[in-house]
C-alpha positions in Angstrom: -0.5 -16.1 -22.3 -0.2 -19.8 -22.9 -2.8 -19.7 -25.6 -1.1 -16.9 -27.5 2.6 -17.6 -26.8 3.0 -21.1 -25.5 5.1 -21.9 -22.4 5.6 -19.3 -19.7 9.4 -19.7 -19.7 11.8 -19.8 -22.6 15.2 -18.8 -23.9 16.6 -17.1 -27.0 19.9 -15.8 -28.5 20.8 -12.3 -29.6 24.3 -11.4 -30.9 25.9 -14.3 -29.0 24.1 -13.5 -25.8 21.9 -16.1 -24.2 18.7 -14.8 -22.6 16.8 -16.9 -20.1 13.2 -15.8 -19.2 12.1 -17.6 -16.1 8.6 -18.0 -14.6 9.1 -17.5 -10.8 5.5 -18.6 -10.1 5.6 -21.9 -12.1 5.6 -24.4 -9.3 3.5 -22.3 -6.9 4.1 -18.9 -5.4 7.8 -17.9 -5.5 8.8 -21.3 -7.0 10.2 -22.8 -10.1 8.9 -26.3 -11.0 11.3 -29.2 -11.7 10.4 -29.3 -15.3 11.4 -25.6 -15.8 14.5 -26.0 -13.7 15.6 -29.0 -15.8 14.8 -27.1 -18.9 17.2 -24.2 -18.1 19.9 -26.5 -16.7 19.8 -28.3 -20.1 19.8 -25.0 -22.0 22.8 -23.7 -20.1 24.6 -27.0 -20.7 24.0 -26.7 -24.5 25.2 -23.1 -24.6 28.5 -23.0 -22.8 30.3 -20.8 -25.3 28.1 -17.7 -25.5 29.8 -14.5 -24.5 27.2 -13.7 -21.8 24.0 -14.9 -20.2 21.1 -12.7 -19.1 18.6 -14.1 -16.7 15.2 -12.4 -16.3 12.9 -13.3 -13.4 10.0 -11.5 -11.7 11.0 -12.3 -8.1 14.6 -12.2 -6.8 14.7 -15.9 -6.2 18.3 -15.9 -4.9 17.2 -13.7 -2.0 14.4 -16.1 -1.1 16.8 -19.0 -1.2 19.3 -17.2 1.1 16.4 -16.6 3.5 15.8 -20.3 3.7 13.0 -20.8 1.2 13.2 -23.6 -1.4 12.3 -22.0 -4.7 13.8 -24.3 -7.2 16.5 -21.7 -8.0 19.4 -23.7 -6.7 20.0 -26.0 -9.7 19.9 -23.0 -12.1 22.3 -21.1 -9.8 24.7 -24.1 -9.9 24.5 -24.2 -13.7 25.3 -20.5 -13.9 28.4 -20.8 -11.6 31.6 -20.1 -13.4 30.1 -18.4 -16.4 29.6 -14.7 -17.2 26.0 -13.8 -16.4 23.8 -11.0 -15.1 20.4 -11.5 -13.3 17.5 -8.9 -13.4 14.5 -9.2 -11.1 11.7 -7.0 -9.8 8.6 -7.6 -7.6 9.7 -5.7 -4.5 9.6 -2.3 -6.1 12.9 -1.4 -4.3 16.2 -1.2 -6.2 19.2 -3.2 -4.8 22.4 -4.0 -6.7 23.8 -7.4 -5.4 27.0 -9.1 -6.2 27.0 -12.9 -6.2 30.0 -14.9 -7.4 31.4 -11.7 -8.8 28.4 -11.1 -11.0 25.6 -8.5 -10.9 22.2 -9.5 -9.6 19.9 -6.5 -9.9 16.5 -6.1 -8.2 14.8 -3.3 -10.0 12.6 -0.4 -8.8 9.5 0.7 -10.7 8.6 2.2 -14.0 5.4 3.9 -12.9 4.3 1.1 -10.6 3.2 1.4 -6.9 6.0 3.2 -4.9 6.3 5.8 -2.2 9.1 7.3 -4.4 11.3 8.3 -1.5 14.3 8.6 -3.8 17.1 6.6 -5.4 19.2 6.3 -2.2 16.3 4.4 -0.7 15.8 2.4 -3.8 12.3 3.7 -4.4 12.2 5.6 -7.7 10.8 5.3 -11.2 13.4 4.1 -13.7 14.1 2.6 -17.1 17.2 0.3 -17.1 19.5 0.9 -20.0 21.9 -2.0 -20.7 24.7 -1.6 -23.2 26.6 -4.8 -24.1 30.3 -4.4 -24.9 33.4 -6.6 -24.7 33.5 -6.2 -20.9 29.9 -7.4 -20.5 26.7 -5.5 -19.7 27.1 -1.8 -18.8 24.1 -0.9 -16.7 22.6 2.6 -16.2 19.3 3.7 -14.6 17.4 6.4 -16.5 15.1 8.6 -14.6 13.0 11.6 -15.6 15.7 13.9 -14.2 18.9 12.2 -14.8 21.0 9.0 -15.1 21.7 6.9 -12.0 24.8 4.6 -11.6 24.2 0.9 -11.3 25.2 1.1 -7.6 22.8 3.8 -6.7 21.6 1.4 -3.9 23.6 -1.6 -3.1 23.0 -4.5 -0.7 25.4 -2.9 1.8 23.9 0.6 1.7 20.4 -0.8 1.7 21.0 -2.8 4.8 22.4 0.2 6.7 19.7 2.6 5.7 16.9 0.1 6.3 18.3 -0.4 9.8 18.3 3.3 10.5 14.7 3.8 9.1 13.4 1.0 11.2 14.3 3.0 14.3 12.7 6.3 13.3 9.1 7.2 14.2 6.9 10.3 14.3 3.5 9.9 15.9 0.8 12.5 16.7 -1.9 12.0 19.3 -5.6 12.9 18.6 -6.6 16.5 19.1 -8.4 16.9 22.4 -9.9 19.8 24.4 -7.9 20.8 27.5 -10.7 22.2 29.7 -8.2 23.5 32.4 -6.2 25.5 29.9 -9.0 26.3 27.5 -7.4 25.2 24.3 -7.2 22.3 21.8 -4.0 20.3 22.0 -2.1 17.3 20.7 1.5 16.0 21.2 4.1 14.9 18.7 6.3 12.0 19.7 9.6 11.7 17.9 11.6 8.4 18.4 15.1 7.7 17.3 15.9 4.1 18.1 18.8 4.0 15.5 22.5 3.9 16.5 23.3 7.5 15.5 22.2 11.1 16.0 19.2 12.2 13.9 18.0 15.7 13.1 14.3 16.2 12.6 12.4 19.2 11.0 8.6 19.3 10.7 6.2 21.9 9.4 2.4 21.9 10.0 0.3 22.3 6.9 -1.7 25.5 7.1 -5.3 24.9 8.4 -8.2 27.3 8.1 -9.3 27.0 11.7 -6.7 25.2 13.8 -3.4 27.1 14.1 -0.6 25.1 15.8 1.7 26.6 18.4 4.6 26.0 17.7 4.1 26.0 13.9 6.9 23.5 13.4 9.5 21.4 15.1 13.3 21.4 15.0 14.9 18.7 17.0 18.2 16.8 17.4 17.9 13.4 18.9 20.7 11.3 20.2 20.8 7.5 19.5 18.0 5.8 21.5 16.3 9.1 22.4 12.5 9.7 22.5 11.0 13.2 22.6 7.4 14.2 23.3 6.5 17.8 22.2 3.2 19.3 23.3 1.3 21.3 20.6 -1.6 23.6 21.3 -3.9 25.2 18.8 -5.3 28.8 18.4 -8.8 28.5 17.1 -10.5 30.6 14.4 -14.2 30.0 14.5 -15.7 26.8 15.8 -13.8 23.5 15.9 -15.5 20.9 13.8 -15.7 17.1 14.2 -13.3 15.3 12.0 -10.8 18.0 11.5 -7.3 16.9 10.4 -4.0 18.7 11.0 -1.0 17.3 9.1 2.7 17.7 9.7 5.2 17.0 7.0 8.7 16.1 8.3 12.2 15.2 7.3 14.6 13.2 9.4 18.4 13.3 8.6 21.1 10.9 9.6 24.7 10.2 8.5 25.3 7.1 6.3 28.7 5.5 7.0 28.5 3.4 3.8 27.6 6.4 1.5 29.7 8.9 3.4 27.0 11.6 3.4 23.8 12.4 5.2 20.5 10.8 4.1 17.0 12.2 4.5 13.8 10.3 5.2 10.6 12.2 4.6 7.1 11.5 5.8 4.0 12.9 7.4 1.9 12.5 10.5 -1.7 13.5 11.2 -3.5 14.7 14.3 -7.2 14.4 14.1 -10.2 15.7 16.0 -12.5 12.8 15.6 -15.2 11.7 18.2 -16.5 8.2 18.4 -19.3 7.5 16.0 -22.7 6.1 17.0 -23.5 2.5 15.9 -27.3 2.4 15.8 -29.1 -0.8 16.6 -32.0 -1.8 14.2 -34.6 -4.5 14.1 -33.8 -7.7 12.1 -36.2 -6.7 9.3 -35.4 -2.9 9.3 -32.9 -3.1 6.4 -33.4 -5.1 3.2 -30.1 -5.8 1.5 -31.2 -4.8 -2.0 -29.2 -1.8 -2.9 -32.1 0.6 -2.3 -30.9 3.1 0.4 -34.4 4.3 1.4 -34.3 2.1 4.5 -31.5 4.2 5.9 -33.4 7.5 6.1 -34.9 6.6 9.5 -31.7 5.5 11.2 -29.5 8.4 10.7 -28.8 8.2 7.0 -25.3 8.0 5.5 -23.5 10.4 7.8 -19.9 9.6 6.9 -18.3 11.1 3.7 -15.1 10.4 1.8 -14.2 13.0 -0.8 -10.4 13.1 -0.7 -7.6 13.8 -0.9 -6.3 12.8 2.6 -6.8 9.1 1.9 -6.2 9.0 -1.8 -3.7 6.6 -3.3 -2.8 4.8 -6.5 -3.2 6.9 -9.7 -3.8 10.1 -7.8 -3.4 12.2 -10.9 -6.4 10.4 -12.4 -8.7 11.6 -9.7 -10.2 15.0 -10.7 -12.4 15.6 -7.7 -15.5 14.5 -5.8 -17.5 14.3 -9.0 -15.1 11.8 -10.4 -15.2 9.7 -7.2 -16.5 10.2 -3.7 -18.9 8.4 -1.4 -21.1 8.5 1.7 -21.7 5.6 3.9 -23.6 4.5 7.0 -23.3 1.7 9.5 -25.9 -0.1 11.7 -26.2 -3.3 13.6 -28.9 -5.9 14.0 -29.0 -9.2 16.0 -27.1 -11.1 13.3 -25.5 -8.6 10.9 -23.3 -5.5 10.7 -25.0 -3.5 8.0 -23.1 -1.0 5.7 -24.7 1.1 3.0 -22.7 3.2 0.5 -23.8 5.8 -2.0 -21.0 6.3 -4.5 -20.5 9.2 -6.9 -18.6 7.9 -10.0 -18.6 9.6 -13.4 -18.0 6.3 -15.1 -19.1 3.0 -13.5 -17.2 0.0 -14.8 -19.0 -3.2 -13.7 -19.7 -6.7 -15.0 -16.0 -7.6 -15.6 -13.8 -10.2 -14.0 -11.8 -10.3 -11.8 -12.9 -7.6 -9.4 -9.5 -5.7 -9.8 -10.4 -4.9 -13.4 -13.6 -3.0 -12.5 -14.8 -0.6 -9.8 -14.7 -2.4 -6.5 -14.8 -1.7 -2.8 -13.2 -2.7 0.5 -14.2 -2.8 4.1 -11.8 -3.2 7.1 -13.5 -4.1 10.4 -11.8 -4.6 13.7 -13.9 -5.5 16.8 -12.4 -3.8 19.8 -13.9 -5.8 22.7 -14.8 -9.2 21.4 -11.6 -11.0 22.4 -10.3 -10.6 18.8 -8.9 -7.2 17.6 -7.5 -8.5 14.3 -9.1 -6.7 11.3 -11.3 -8.5 8.9 -11.0 -7.4 5.2 -13.9 -7.7 2.8 -13.9 -7.1 -0.9 -17.1 -6.3 -2.8 -17.7 -6.2 -6.5 -20.7 -3.9 -7.3 -22.7 -4.7 -10.4 -26.2 -3.8 -11.5 -26.4 -7.5 -12.7 -27.2 -9.5 -9.6 -25.4 -12.5 -11.0 -22.2 -10.5 -11.1 -22.4 -8.6 -7.8 -20.5 -10.3 -5.0 -18.9 -9.7 -1.6 -16.4 -12.0 0.1 -13.7 -12.2 2.7 -10.2 -11.6 1.6 -9.1 -14.7 3.6 -11.2 -16.8 1.2 -13.2 -18.4 4.1 -16.2 -17.4 6.1 -20.0 -17.3 5.8 -21.8 -16.0 2.8 -22.2 -12.2 2.8 -25.5 -10.7 1.5 -24.8 -7.9 -0.9 -26.6 -5.9 -3.6 -25.9 -2.9 -5.8 -27.9 -0.5 -8.0 -27.1 2.1 -10.6 -28.0 5.7 -9.6 -28.0 9.0 -11.6 -24.6 9.9 -10.2 -23.0 6.5 -9.9 -24.2 3.5 -7.8 -25.4 2.5 -4.4 -24.6 -0.7 -2.4 -25.7 -2.5 0.7 -23.8 -5.2 2.5 -24.7 -7.3 5.5 -21.7 -8.8 7.3 -22.5 -11.7 9.6 -21.5 -10.8 13.2 -20.2 -14.4 13.6 -17.4 -13.5 11.2 -16.3 -10.1 12.7 -17.2 -10.6 16.4 -20.4 -9.5 18.2 -18.6 -6.5 19.8 -19.9 -3.3 21.4 -17.4 -1.3 19.3 -15.8 -1.7 15.9 -13.1 0.2 14.1 -14.2 0.5 10.5 -12.6 1.9 7.3 -14.2 1.9 3.9 -12.7 2.5 0.4 -13.6 2.5 -3.3 -11.2 1.7 -6.1 -12.1 3.6 -9.3 -11.3 2.1 -12.7 -12.4 4.2 -15.7 -11.2 1.5 -18.2 -10.7 -2.2 -17.5 -7.1 -2.0 -18.6 -6.4 1.4 -17.1 -5.0 2.7 -13.8 -6.7 2.7 -10.5 -7.5 5.4 -8.0 -8.1 4.4 -4.4 -10.2 6.6 -2.1 -10.6 5.6 1.5 -12.6 7.3 4.3 -9.6 7.2 6.6 -5.9 6.7 6.1 -4.6 3.1 6.0 -4.4 2.0 9.6 -0.8 0.9 9.3 0.3 4.2 7.7 2.0 7.2 9.4 -1.0 9.3 8.4 -3.4 7.3 10.6 -4.3 8.0 14.2 -5.3 5.9 17.2 -8.8 4.5 16.9 -9.7 6.3 13.7 -13.2 5.3 12.5 -14.4 4.0 15.9 -18.1 3.1 16.0 -19.7 2.2 19.3 -23.2 0.9 20.1 
């Protein structure tokens, strides 16, 4: 950017409107350096008679300042005081219209970026902002694919109320287990309403070829502070298989005092029939970390498979099926290492580019369950047929070196990684999740395929991906 365009912050005039383009990462993360701050204070002082000022910044610095962070925004805010201006920011991917000193401060949603897209009232929608300048100042509208939203589609006040309600709502499903006394498979759905108002909940189980839930759905009304646990049993067609998933899509409805109408929150919860997985022990020299998976044939092979779409995220529409991206993996443990092997099917392997986010790359999340430390460790790995480009490293940026290698295969590529036990804990059991991010063009979109749903998501379940020695 600096080579092509010069400085990373600047100003310009258009039809007697002053535009200020800030760099909110100039003096470090979420910070404006003094040189930039002085620059804009000087620009504002030299342009007092413009009819309006538009400020563009990636992060909503005024929110960070109000939360006690020193961002370097304060001198610019002081220089803006008393003049007509509007501020636009982004970063959080959630729309909020603020009013400060009688002026509009808008934190935008997304235009195709990462979002759960729960709707305009929740501030999570794809938009294009249309600004029309007239004698009264900027007139702001939010264009969507199916309509035009008012500037105040989500305000600071309504956002605060709805976020408080949402924080008290929870739907969780226990793992599917066999009830030997009753002779059926069963789970329980727990619905929690810790908000300060009555909530209606409706849930429908997604049809499953073998497990047929009884009841087939839930209709509940929960008072403020109420918690309800609903047993669910399953009629079985055929034989239950390991790693079956039953999903329930739900909607929760509560009245908004600010908006004057009911608001709906949608989500899903998953019940899984998943046993513990064996974690075989191997001799120190049993596995050579060279990308050749032949070593694994004698220790159970690659028994875990991810082929979507339960744990697919990112550019979901770009994923055309298992031939586009899928993988198998296996896990073993030696005296010093936790070994992981992956065989990836990928119709277009993009490697040898930097950084790792512009090429196909993988992730591992590992949480030791009985080593005195249950915090997950996250590892990135950058597969490349060129050994000088292949790399694996801890997301934290610290830790011992991680042996890693990759090879091209007829259907994609294979990888082996040896994680030092000193970095993840020499535990008897580990919770593990593995994922691959598929990039079919260095500047293109990314599809993320994980073996199990993200642990922090509503679609996860207790101790998913548990491996025990």
